[in-house]
N, C-alpha and C positions, 0 to 999 in steps of 0.2 A: 418690835416690842409694842411700839404705839399704835401700829396698824392693828396688830393682834388684839390689843386691849379696846381699840375703838369698834372692831366688829363685834368682839365677845360682849361687850357692856352696851351696844348699840348706841354709841355716841351719835351726837347730833351732826347735821351735815357740815355746820360751822366748825366742829372740832376735827372733821375728816380732811376738811380743806388744807390745813398747813401740813398734814401727812402727804396729800397728793403734791403739794408744792416742793416739800422736802424730797420726795422721791424723785421727782422729775430734775431736781437740781443735783442729785448724786449722780444721775445718768450723765448730766453734762460735764460733772465733775471726772468721771471716768475717762469720758474723751479727753478732757485736758490733760489728765494724768499720762494717757496714751501718746500724747505729743510732746511729753517730756517736761513739761512746765509743772515742776513739782510743787513750788513754793505758792504759784498761782493756785493750783488745786486745793493746797491745804488750807490756805486763807479763805478761799471761797467755802470750803467745807465747814470752817469755823464760824464764819458769817452767817451762813444758811442755818447752822445748828442753833446758835444764838437767836436767830429770827424765829425760828420754829419753836423754840422753848419758851421765849417770852410771849409769843402769840397765845400760848395755853394761859398764861397768868391773866390775859385780858378777854378771853372767850367767855361768854356766858358769865360775866363777873359778878353780877348781882344775885344770880340764882344758884352758885355754887360755893362750896365750902372754903371760906377764905384760909382754914388752918391747912388744908391740902395744899392749896396754892403756896403758902408761906414756907411749908415744908421743900417744896419743890425747888427753892432757891439753890439747895445743895447741887443739883443738876449743874446750875449755872458755874458755881464755884468749882465742880470737877473738871469742868470744859475749860475754864480761866487757866487752870494748872498746865495745859498743855502749850500754852502761848510761848513760854521761853524756850521750847525745843524747835520751834520753826520760824522766829523771827530772825535767826541768823545775826546780822549785824544791825537790824532795824529795831533800834530800842523804841522810837517813838510809836511803832506797831503795837508793842506790848502795851505802852502806856494808853494808847488808844482803845485796845480791847478792854481794860480795865476800867477807864474813864467811861466808856459808852454803857458798859453793863451796870456800873453805880449810878449813872444817871437814870437808866431805865428802872433800876432797883427804886430810886426815890419817887419817880413817877408813879410806880407800883404802890409804894407805901401811901402816897398821897390819895390815889384812889380809895385805898382801904380806910384812910381817914375819913373821905368824905362819904364811904358807904354807911358808918353810923352804927353798925353792929359789932364793931371790933372794940373792945375794952381798950381804953386808952394806955393802961400800964402793959398791955401785952403788946400793942403796936409800939411802944417806946421800946421796951425790950428787945422786941424783933429788930427794929432799927438800929440799935445800939450794938446788938449782937452781930448782924449780918455786916454792918459798916466794919466793925473790927476785924471779922472774919476775911473779908475782902481785903483790907489794908494787909493784914498778915500774910495772906496768900501773895499778895503783890510783892511784899518785901522778899519771900521765899523765892518766888519767882524770878525776882531780879538778880538774886545771889545765883540762881541755877542758870541764868542767862549769862553771867560774868564768868562763872565757870565754864560754861561751854565755849564761850569766847576765848577765854585765855586757852583752853585746850586744842581749839581751832588754830590760834595764832601759833602755838607751839609747834603744831602738827605741820603748818606751812613752813614754818623756819627749819625745822627739822628735815623736811623733805628737800628743800633749798640746800642744806649742809649736805647732805647725802648726794644730791645731784652734782654739787661741786667737788665734792671728795671724789665721785665716780669719774668726772672729767679729769681731774689731776692725776688720778691713778692711770687713767687710758693713756693720758699724753706722756706720762714716765714711762710706761710699758713700751709704747710705740716708738718712743724716741731712743730707748736704750740700745745700745750695741751688742747686748747679750740676748740669747734666745729665751725668752720667758712664756711659760705655758701654764694654762689651768686645765687639769685633767680631773674628771671626776671619778668616783669609786669604781665606775664600771669599765675604765679606761678609755672613755671617750673624750675627745678633745672639744673643750668649750671654749678655749681663747689661745691664741698665739700671736705673739707681738715681738718686736726687738728685731726681727730680720724680714727679709722678703721671705714668704711662704715656699718659694722654690727652691730653698736652700735643701730641701728634703727630696727635691724632684718630683714633687706634688703640689697640685693646689690645695688651699686650706680644706675645700669641700672633700678632696680626694684621700686626705691623710687617712691610713688605715689607724685602728685603735692601738694603745700603747702596747698591748700583748702581741702585736704583730711587727712591731718596729725591729 
């Protein structure tokens, strides 16, 4: 979208540089994904996205509309909401993303203040509104992070319980003096335990279906 707009509206060369930078980064990220390093690729994607978006806030700063730049903070908030979905157990990573973006936001507000043509009441309102929005977004993201963490912990513990139950079941079946078998609806033997398979005169792999017994 940015590339299309840059070409259609004939943006300056300086405005096209971040797009080229971002496109190159995306190609690198694809190769990182192919190597199986998912978290590394996603973190790199977020970092490159934030760098690219924030760069447009400061490019041609004195000659462009400050209102347009102030409204674009919504994009930053939108990408920040993705952080709890990728940090896994790295709580400090989510705090890092929010802290860094908050710091850059205040640098942008400082530049707006020095610009001189932004009404003080507008700048104050913008600073308060965006600060509250980022804090609320951070609080919600933190809750989402904990919900994901609890769900993951529960999934791991459940998987461990299932594994232990499976091992107990198999040990009981294999040590039982009785013949125990699991046969599916089509009559195929899925499991046989309790006695040596040769009791039927066949190896397990050679046993016919239940219909032929």
